[in-house]
VOKETI-215826 format. One line per 4 residues: number of its first residue (from 0); their letters; for each residue x, y, z of N, C-alpha, C, O. Coordinates in steps of 0.02 Angstrom, whole numbers, padded with zeros to 5 digits. Example, Ala and Ser with C-alpha at 12.3 -4.5 7.8 and 13.67 -1.06 7.14 Angstrom:
<rs>
0 = AS = 00660 -00284 00390 00615 -00225 00390 00660 -00165 00390 00712 -00166 00423 ~ 00642 -00112 00354 00684 -00053 00357 00645 00002 00394 00670 00057 00402 $
</rs>
This chain:
<rs>
0 = MAVP = 00042 -00059 00000 00000 00000 00000 00044 00062 00000 00094 00065 00036 ~ 00027 00112 -00040 00067 00173 -00045 00055 00218 00015 -00002 00230 00035 ~ 00110 00242 00043 00106 00286 00101 00148 00347 00087 00206 00340 00066 ~ 00122 00408 00098 00162 00468 00086 00222 00471 00134 00215 00454 00193 $
4 = KKKT = 00279 00493 00109 00339 00495 00150 00339 00556 00197 00365 00552 00253 ~ 00309 00612 00174 00308 00672 00215 00239 00702 00214 00199 00689 00169 ~ 00224 00742 00264 00159 00774 00268 00153 00827 00213 00200 00865 00201 ~ 00096 00829 00181 00083 00879 00129 00066 00945 00163 00028 00947 00211 $
8 = SKSK = 00095 00999 00138 00083 01064 00167 00012 01087 00154 -00021 01064 00108 ~ -00012 01134 00196 -00079 01160 00188 -00088 01195 00121 -00141 01190 00090 ~ -00036 01230 00100 -00042 01266 00036 -00050 01218 -00023 -00089 01231 -00069 ~ -00012 01163 -00023 -00019 01113 -00076 -00089 01083 -00075 -00120 01074 -00127 $
12 = RNQR = -00112 01067 -00015 -00179 01037 -00008 -00232 01086 -00033 -00277 01066 -00070 ~ -00226 01149 -00014 -00276 01199 -00034 -00274 01211 -00110 -00325 01221 -00141 ~ -00214 01210 -00138 -00207 01220 -00210 -00240 01163 -00248 -00276 01174 -00296 ~ -00229 01101 -00225 -00260 01043 -00257 -00336 01047 -00252 -00372 01032 -00299 $
16 = HAVW = -00360 01068 -00194 -00432 01074 -00183 -00461 01128 -00229 -00516 01119 -00256 ~ -00426 01183 -00237 -00450 01238 -00279 -00454 01216 -00352 -00501 01235 -00388 ~ -00406 01177 -00375 -00407 01152 -00443 -00466 01106 -00453 -00500 01109 -00504 ~ -00479 01063 -00405 -00535 01017 -00408 -00601 01054 -00412 -00645 01037 -00451 $
20 = KAKA = -00608 01106 -00370 -00670 01145 -00370 -00678 01183 -00435 -00734 01189 -00461 ~ -00623 01209 -00463 -00626 01247 -00526 -00649 01203 -00583 -00686 01224 -00627 ~ -00626 01140 -00584 -00646 01094 -00636 -00721 01082 -00634 -00755 01081 -00686 ~ -00748 01074 -00574 -00820 01063 -00566 -00859 01124 -00589 -00911 01116 -00622 $
24 = ARAA = -00836 01183 -00572 -00871 01244 -00591 -00870 01252 -00667 -00920 01272 -00696 ~ -00813 01237 -00698 -00807 01242 -00771 -00854 01193 -00805 -00886 01210 -00855 ~ -00858 01132 -00779 -00901 01081 -00809 -00975 01100 -00802 -01014 01089 -00848 ~ -00993 01128 -00745 -01062 01149 -00734 -01081 01207 -00780 -01136 01208 -00808 $
28 = EKAL = -01035 01253 -00790 -01047 01310 -00834 -01056 01286 -00906 -01099 01311 -00943 ~ -01015 01238 -00927 -01019 01211 -00995 -01085 01174 -01005 -01117 01181 -01057 ~ -01105 01135 -00955 -01167 01098 -00960 -01227 01145 -00965 -01273 01132 -01003 ~ -01226 01198 -00926 -01280 01247 -00928 -01283 01281 -00996 -01337 01292 -01023 $
32 = SIGK = -01226 01298 -01023 -01222 01330 -01089 -01250 01284 -01143 -01288 01306 -01186 ~ -01230 01221 -01142 -01255 01173 -01192 -01330 01164 -01184 -01366 01161 -01234 ~ -01354 01160 -01122 -01426 01153 -01111 -01465 01212 -01137 -01518 01203 -01167 ~ -01440 01272 -01127 -01473 01333 -01152 -01476 01333 -01228 -01527 01350 -01258 $
36 = SVLT = -01420 01314 -01260 -01419 01314 -01333 -01466 01262 -01362 -01496 01273 -01414 ~ -01472 01205 -01329 -01518 01153 -01352 -01589 01177 -01346 -01630 01166 -01391 ~ -01606 01209 -01291 -01675 01233 -01281 -01693 01289 -01330 -01751 01292 -01351 ~ -01647 01331 -01347 -01662 01386 -01394 -01658 01363 -01466 -01680 01399 -01511 $
40 = GRAQ = -01631 01303 -01479 -01627 01278 -01547 -01565 01302 -01584 -01561 01292 -01645 ~ -01518 01332 -01550 -01458 01357 -01582 -01400 01308 -01578 -01344 01325 -01599 ~ -01411 01249 -01554 -01357 01201 -01544 -01327 01182 -01612 -01361 01153 -01654 ~ -01263 01197 -01622 -01227 01178 -01682 -01167 01136 -01660 -01130 01155 -01615 $
44 = GFVY = -01158 01080 -01692 -01103 01037 -01675 -01116 00996 -01612 -01070 00964 -01586 ~ -01177 00996 -01588 -01194 00956 -01530 -01252 00911 -01550 -01306 00935 -01568 ~ -01241 00846 -01548 -01291 00798 -01569 -01324 00768 -01507 -01290 00745 -01462 ~ -01390 00769 -01506 -01426 00738 -01451 -01484 00698 -01479 -01514 00718 -01529 $
48 = PIDE = -01500 00642 -01449 -01552 00598 -01476 -01622 00627 -01467 -01637 00657 -01415 ~ -01663 00618 -01517 -01733 00639 -01513 -01775 00575 -01516 -01765 00534 -01561 ~ -01821 00568 -01469 -01863 00508 -01468 -01908 00507 -01529 -01939 00557 -01546 ~ -01910 00450 -01562 -01952 00443 -01622 -02025 00444 -01603 -02067 00464 -01644 $
52 = TEEA = -02042 00423 -01542 -02112 00422 -01522 -02140 00493 -01515 -02199 00505 -01528 ~ -02098 00539 -01494 -02120 00609 -01488 -02136 00638 -01556 -02184 00676 -01563 ~ -02096 00622 -01607 -02107 00648 -01673 -02172 00619 -01702 -02208 00655 -01737 ~ -02186 00557 -01689 -02245 00525 -01715 -02309 00554 -01684 -02360 00559 -01717 $
56 = ED = -02306 00574 -01621 -02364 00602 -01586 -02380 00672 -01609 -02439 00691 -01609 ~ -02329 00710 -01629 -02340 00780 -01649 -02370 00785 -01717 -02383 00841 -01740 $
</rs>
């Protein structure tokens, strides 16, 4: 089992945590943007499945 040889400093720990949080924020922002473009019908270069049953009912 891998064991760290020395204690990680608080600054290193905080930096790693900040990077992790930033990735999540970036992913959420991108998902929201894609969702908005799909709802407005402006989605270009983004393929999403459309149920065939919905088309038949309309």
